[in-house]
C-alpha positions in Angstrom: -9.4 -46.9 -27.8 -11.2 -49.9 -26.4 -14.4 -51.0 -28.2 -17.2 -51.3 -25.8 -19.3 -54.5 -26.1 -23.1 -54.6 -25.8 -24.7 -57.5 -24.1 -28.0 -58.7 -25.7 -30.7 -60.3 -23.7 -31.9 -63.5 -25.4 -35.1 -64.6 -23.5 -35.6 -67.6 -25.8 -32.6 -69.3 -24.1 -34.3 -68.9 -20.7 -38.0 -69.4 -21.3 -40.3 -69.9 -24.3 -43.9 -68.6 -24.1 -46.1 -69.5 -27.0 -48.6 -66.8 -26.5 -49.4 -63.3 -27.7 -48.7 -60.6 -25.1 -49.2 -56.9 -25.9 -48.7 -55.5 -22.3 -45.9 -56.0 -19.8 -44.5 -54.2 -16.7 -40.9 -54.7 -16.0 -38.3 -53.5 -13.5 -35.1 -52.2 -15.1 -31.9 -51.3 -13.3 -28.8 -49.8 -14.8 -25.4 -51.0 -13.6 -23.7 -49.2 -10.7 -20.4 -47.5 -11.1 -17.2 -49.3 -9.9 -15.5 -48.1 -6.7 -12.4 -46.0 -6.9 -9.2 -47.6 -5.5 -6.9 -46.4 -2.7 -3.4 -47.4 -3.9 0.2 -46.3 -3.4 3.1 -46.4 -5.7 5.7 -48.7 -4.1 8.8 -49.2 -6.2 12.4 -49.7 -5.4 14.6 -46.6 -5.2 11.4 -44.3 -5.5 10.6 -43.0 -2.1 7.3 -41.3 -1.4 5.8 -42.6 -4.7 2.4 -41.1 -3.9 -1.1 -42.3 -4.7 -1.9 -44.3 -7.8 -5.4 -45.7 -7.2 -7.4 -45.9 -10.4 -11.0 -44.8 -11.1 -14.0 -47.2 -11.2 -15.7 -48.1 -14.5 -19.1 -46.7 -15.5 -22.2 -48.9 -15.1 -24.0 -50.2 -18.2 -27.2 -48.7 -19.5 -30.5 -50.5 -20.2 -31.5 -49.9 -23.8 -34.8 -50.9 -25.5 -34.6 -51.3 -29.3 -37.4 -52.0 -31.9 -36.5 -55.3 -33.5 -38.4 -56.3 -36.6 -37.8 -60.0 -35.8 -39.9 -59.6 -32.6 -43.7 -59.4 -32.8 -44.9 -59.9 -29.3 -44.0 -58.9 -25.7 -44.3 -62.5 -24.5 -40.5 -62.5 -23.9 -41.3 -60.5 -20.8 -44.0 -62.9 -19.4 -41.7 -65.0 -17.3 -38.9 -62.6 -16.4 -39.7 -59.2 -14.9 -36.4 -57.9 -13.6 -33.5 -56.8 -15.8 -30.1 -55.5 -14.6 -27.2 -54.2 -16.7 -23.7 -55.0 -15.7 -21.9 -53.1 -13.0 -18.7 -51.2 -13.7 -15.4 -52.8 -12.5 -13.5 -51.4 -9.5 -10.4 -49.3 -10.0 -7.0 -50.9 -9.4 -3.6 -49.8 -8.3 -1.1 -48.4 -10.8 -3.8 -46.0 -12.1 -5.7 -48.8 -13.7 -9.2 -47.8 -14.7 -12.0 -50.2 -13.9 -13.8 -51.9 -16.8 -17.1 -50.2 -18.0 -20.2 -52.3 -17.5 -21.8 -53.8 -20.7 -25.1 -52.3 -21.8 -28.1 -54.5 -21.7 -30.1 -54.5 -24.9 -33.8 -55.6 -24.8 -35.5 -56.1 -28.1 -39.2 -55.2 -28.4 -41.6 -55.2 -31.4 -41.9 -52.1 -33.5 -44.9 -50.1 -32.3 -44.1 -50.5 -28.6 -44.9 -47.5 -26.3 -42.9 -47.2 -23.1 -44.3 -45.3 -20.2 -43.2 -44.8 -16.6 -45.3 -47.3 -14.5 -45.6 -44.9 -11.5 -46.2 -41.5 -13.2 -47.7 -42.7 -16.5 -45.4 -40.3 -18.4 -44.5 -41.3 -21.9 -40.8 -42.3 -22.1 -40.6 -43.3 -25.8 -42.6 -44.5 -28.7 -40.6 -47.0 -30.7 -42.6 -46.9 -33.9 -40.1 -48.0 -36.5 -37.5 -50.8 -36.7 -34.2 -49.7 -35.3 -35.6 -47.1 -32.9 -33.9 -47.3 -29.5 -34.0 -45.5 -26.2 -32.0 -45.6 -23.0 -34.5 -46.1 -20.2 -32.1 -46.1 -17.3 -28.5 -44.8 -17.2 -25.5 -46.5 -15.5 -23.8 -44.8 -12.6 -20.5 -43.0 -12.7 -17.4 -44.8 -11.5 -15.9 -43.5 -8.3 -12.6 -41.6 -8.4 -9.5 -43.3 -7.1 -7.2 -41.6 -4.6 -4.8 -40.5 -7.4 -7.6 -38.2 -8.6 -7.4 -36.2 -5.3 -3.7 -35.5 -5.0 -2.7 -31.9 -5.0 -0.1 -29.5 -3.5 -1.9 -29.4 -0.2 -3.3 -32.9 -0.2 -0.1 -35.0 -0.7 -1.4 -38.3 0.7 -5.2 -38.7 0.0 -6.2 -41.8 1.9 -9.7 -42.0 0.4 -11.5 -42.8 -2.8 -15.1 -42.5 -4.0 -17.7 -45.2 -4.1 -19.4 -45.9 -7.4 -22.6 -44.1 -8.1 -25.7 -46.4 -8.0 -27.3 -47.0 -11.4 -30.8 -45.7 -12.1 -33.8 -47.9 -11.5 -37.4 -47.6 -12.6 -40.5 -49.6 -13.3 -41.7 -49.2 -17.0 -44.8 -50.4 -18.8 -44.6 -51.7 -22.3 -47.6 -51.4 -24.5 -47.6 -52.9 -28.0 -49.6 -51.2 -30.8 -49.1 -53.3 -33.9 -47.9 -51.3 -36.9 -49.9 -52.2 -40.1 -51.0 -50.4 -43.2 -54.5 -51.9 -43.3 -56.6 -53.1 -40.4 -59.6 -55.5 -40.9 -62.4 -54.8 -38.4 -65.9 -56.0 -37.9 -68.2 -58.1 -35.8 -67.2 -61.7 -34.9 -67.4 -64.3 -37.7 -67.7 -61.9 -40.6 -64.7 -63.6 -42.3 -61.7 -61.4 -41.2 -59.4 -64.4 -40.6 -60.5 -66.0 -43.9 -59.7 -62.8 -45.8 -56.2 -62.4 -44.4 -55.5 -66.1 -45.0 -56.3 -65.9 -48.8 -54.5 -62.6 -49.6 -51.4 -63.3 -47.5 -49.3 -66.2 -46.1 -50.9 -65.7 -42.6 -52.6 -68.8 -41.2 -54.9 -67.7 -38.4 -57.3 -70.1 -36.7 -60.6 -70.4 -38.7 -63.7 -72.1 -37.2 -67.5 -71.7 -37.5 -68.0 -70.0 -34.2 -67.4 -66.5 -32.8 -64.2 -65.3 -31.3 -61.9 -67.9 -33.0 -59.4 -65.0 -33.3 -58.0 -64.3 -29.9 -54.9 -62.4 -30.9 -54.2 -60.0 -33.8 -52.7 -61.6 -36.9 -50.3 -59.9 -39.3 -49.9 -60.8 -43.0 -47.9 -59.4 -45.8 -49.8 -58.8 -49.0 -47.8 -58.7 -52.3 -49.3 -56.7 -55.2 -47.6 -55.8 -58.4 -44.1 -55.9 -57.0 -45.1 -53.9 -53.9 -46.3 -55.1 -50.5 -48.2 -53.8 -47.5 -49.0 -55.2 -44.1 -52.5 -56.4 -43.2 -53.8 -56.8 -39.7 -56.7 -59.0 -38.6 -58.1 -57.5 -35.4 -60.3 -59.8 -33.2 -64.1 -59.2 -33.5 -65.7 -56.2 -31.9 -69.1 -56.3 -30.3 -71.2 -53.6 -28.7 -69.7 -52.5 -25.5 -66.2 -53.6 -26.5 -64.7 -50.3 -25.5 -66.0 -51.0 -22.0 -64.5 -54.4 -21.8 -67.2 -56.6 -23.2 -66.3 -59.6 -25.3 -62.6 -59.4 -25.9 -62.9 -55.9 -24.6 -60.7 -53.0 -25.6 -57.4 -54.9 -25.2 -57.0 -55.1 -29.0 -58.6 -51.7 -30.1 -55.2 -50.1 -29.5 -53.8 -52.0 -32.5 -56.2 -50.2 -34.9 -54.6 -46.9 -33.9 -51.4 -47.7 -35.9 -53.3 -48.7 -39.1 -53.5 -46.2 -41.9 -56.6 -47.6 -43.5 -59.5 -49.6 -42.0 -61.4 -52.3 -44.0 -64.8 -52.7 -42.3 -66.0 -56.2 -43.2 -69.8 -56.8 -43.2 -71.4 -60.3 -43.2 -74.0 -60.8 -46.0 -75.6 -63.7 -44.1 -76.7 -61.2 -41.4 -79.3 -59.7 -43.8 -80.5 -62.9 -45.5 -84.1 -64.0 -44.7 -85.2 -67.6 -45.0 -86.9 -66.9 -48.4 -83.7 -65.5 -49.8 -84.6 -61.8 -49.7 -82.5 -59.1 -48.1 -83.4 -57.5 -44.7 -80.5 -55.1 -44.0 -81.6 -54.1 -40.6 -79.1 -56.2 -38.6 -76.3 -55.4 -41.1 -76.8 -51.7 -40.6 -77.0 -52.1 -36.8 -73.7 -54.1 -36.8 -71.9 -51.4 -38.8 -73.2 -48.6 -36.6 -72.4 -50.5 -33.4 -68.8 -51.0 -34.5 -68.4 -47.4 -35.4 -69.7 -46.3 -32.0 -67.1 -48.6 -30.3 -64.3 -47.0 -32.3 -65.5 -43.5 -31.4 -65.9 -44.5 -27.7 -62.3 -45.8 -27.6 -60.7 -42.9 -29.5 -62.1 -40.3 -31.8 -58.9 -40.7 -33.9 -60.2 -44.1 -35.1 -63.3 -42.6 -36.6 -61.2 -40.1 -38.7 -59.2 -42.9 -40.4 -60.0 -43.8 -44.0 -62.5 -46.6 -44.1 -63.4 -49.0 -46.9 -66.7 -50.9 -46.3 -66.5 -54.4 -47.9 -69.4 -56.9 -48.1 -68.3 -60.5 -47.6 -69.9 -63.9 -48.1 -71.5 -63.0 -51.4 -71.4 -66.7 -52.4 -74.3 -67.3 -49.9 -76.9 -65.6 -52.2 -77.7 -65.7 -55.9 -79.9 -62.7 -55.7 -78.7 -59.4 -57.3 -76.9 -57.2 -54.8 -77.8 -53.9 -56.3 -80.9 -53.3 -54.2 -79.1 -54.1 -51.0 -76.1 -51.8 -51.9 -78.6 -49.0 -52.7 -80.3 -49.5 -49.3 -76.9 -49.4 -47.5 -75.9 -46.3 -49.4 -79.1 -44.5 -48.2 -78.2 -45.5 -44.7 -74.8 -43.8 -45.3 -72.9 -47.0 -45.5 -71.2 -46.8 -49.0 -70.0 -50.3 -49.8 -66.7 -50.2 -51.7 -66.5 -53.9 -52.7 -68.4 -57.1 -52.5 -66.3 -60.2 -52.1 -66.4 -63.9 -51.0 -63.2 -64.6 -49.1 -64.1 -68.3 -48.9 -64.1 -68.6 -52.7 -61.5 -65.8 -53.3 -64.0 -64.0 -55.5 -63.2 -60.3 -55.7 -60.2 -60.5 -53.2 -57.6 -59.9 -55.9 -59.4 -56.8 -57.1 -59.7 -55.6 -53.5 -56.0 -55.7 -52.7 -55.2 -54.0 -56.0 -57.5 -51.2 -55.0 -56.0 -51.0 -51.5 -52.4 -50.6 -52.8 -52.5 -47.0 -54.1 -54.5 -46.0 -51.0 -51.8 -47.5 -48.8 -49.0 -45.8 -50.7 -50.8 -42.5 -50.4 -51.3 -42.9 -46.6 -47.6 -43.8 -46.2 -46.6 -40.5 -48.0 -49.0 -38.5 -45.8 -47.6 -40.1 -42.7 -44.0 -39.4 -43.7 -44.7 -35.8 -44.7 -46.8 -35.1 -41.6 -44.1 -36.6 -39.4 -41.4 -34.3 -40.9 -43.6 -31.2 -40.4 -45.1 -32.0 -37.1 -42.2 -33.5 -35.1 -39.8 -30.9 -33.8 -36.3 -32.1 -32.9 -35.6 -30.8 -29.4 -32.5 -28.7 -29.0 -30.6 -30.1 -26.0 -28.6 -27.5 -24.1 -26.0 -28.5 -21.5 -27.6 -28.6 -18.1 -25.0 -26.4 -16.3 -27.1 -25.7 -13.3 -27.9 -29.3 -12.5 -24.2 -30.3 -12.6 -23.1 -27.7 -10.0 -22.8 -28.4 -6.3 -24.2 -25.0 -5.3 -27.5 -25.6 -7.0 -29.6 -27.1 -4.3 -32.9 -26.4 -2.4 -33.8 -26.8 1.3 -37.1 -28.3 2.3 -38.2 -28.0 6.0 -41.0 -30.3 7.0 -43.5 -29.9 9.9 -41.7 -32.4 12.1 -38.5 -30.5 11.8 -36.8 -32.8 9.3 -34.7 -31.0 6.7 -34.5 -32.4 3.1 -31.8 -31.0 0.8 -32.3 -31.5 -2.9 -29.7 -31.1 -5.6 -28.7 -33.4 -8.4 -24.9 -33.0 -8.1 -25.0 -32.8 -4.3 -27.0 -36.0 -4.0 -24.6 -37.8 -6.3 -21.7 -36.5 -4.3 -23.3 -37.7 -1.0 -24.0 -41.2 -2.4 -20.4 -41.6 -3.6 -18.7 -40.4 -0.4 -17.0 -42.9 1.9 -18.0 -41.6 5.3 -16.0 -44.4 7.0 -12.8 -42.9 5.7 -11.3 -39.9 7.6 -10.1 -38.2 4.4 -13.5 -38.8 2.7 -15.4 -37.4 5.6 -13.1 -34.3 5.8 -13.7 -33.7 2.0 -17.4 -34.0 2.5 -17.3 -31.4 5.4 -15.1 -29.1 3.3 -17.6 -29.2 0.4 -20.6 -28.5 2.7 -18.6 -25.6 4.2 -17.7 -24.2 0.8 -21.4 -24.1 -0.4 -22.7 -22.8 2.9 -24.5 -25.9 4.1 -22.3 -26.9 7.0 -23.7 -24.3 9.5 -27.2 -25.4 8.7 -26.5 -29.1 9.3 -24.7 -28.4 12.6 -27.5 -26.2 13.9 -30.0 -28.8 13.0 -27.9 -31.5 14.7 -27.7 -29.3 17.9 -31.5 -29.0 17.8 -31.8 -32.8 17.3 -33.3 -32.5 13.9 -32.7 -35.0 11.1 -31.0 -33.8 7.8 -31.2 -35.8 4.6 -29.5 -35.5 1.2 -30.7 -37.8 -1.5 -32.4 -40.1 1.0 -29.2 -40.4 3.1 -29.2 -39.1 6.6 -26.1 -37.0 7.2 -26.5 -35.2 10.6 -25.4 -38.3 12.4 -22.3 -38.6 10.2 -20.8 -35.2 10.8 
């Protein structure tokens, strides 16, 4: 048994893009099958050796796999077309053509794959190691040795290789994190993730310094969880204002939300608290989450008050006012001075572990493994349908029949005769000849056949 190799696409060898990209549309094509061979056994002292043309090899598939070492779709920014290897042609002496190598495309965990034309979901690669075949390689054509029989002693034809599948797919990344930090711009989200993890996001004293989501691993008591810093949300973000809704999708994968509030928003010049703006900021952010997806509002949320180092006044009155406004503050911290941050991550760990357990258990109960039955009907030549259009054109649909038509060598006398015999056997030949007499066009699988018979 020959071990089949898998070819891996390494975009870093071709082009390097130092940017974050969470959406990409690419054109993927599987390899076409190799052509069958017309060959004859010619050996000394062996008269009438007969046909010995081998079959063509199968084309390679295009496979997408969730790779934990990849965290962005920027690998697909420069290159948009990907093609797996074609199968090798058959050779004489019954030699089978080499199968095409599969093309493996690594994507970050959390990548959703949809069909670019129909919008139908192809796969959701949530976890590392998840993989899906997005297009399948074509079957190799049979050589003339395959068609020898008691009544067909000298088959002078072979099949062409089946073309590989081709489609446009859209890749959409939704970062997988245990905890997502949300809030208005400049509330200290980047500072918080920088002090509790090894992440080093850009930090500056002006809004929208975070232009891409940042991931950080937080280690607590021998355990760890992933923290995600989502760029600041403003009112109207779900409609495209500010950074728009381009990063709201990343919050959908987070199990818990840490809603960060900026204490400086409610500090008056005389040092007293005026929580009006703070309450408005919180409610505006919640409205944007609800407008984007109601699922986000049902996630567990911890409200954390940041920048407590800016005021020496007691926080109790402010916390009581926020509680009356239905904003229960879980913790008060200063990310800049690291005050309260260690306590916050310790409180987050048990909640993270609980959410992980719920996610695993709900996944086991909610996801039903489909039972795949052999598609007998789609693999039979007699399973076809006839469509008659207003202009008289006749379109014949049928998976096996379309495959058979694409792989037939019409320029070969034997191949054309076999095609006619099959159409006669399944009852289509009279229909095609009648349409030809009436000067009507007949198509099978996008190929016109009335002018070939």
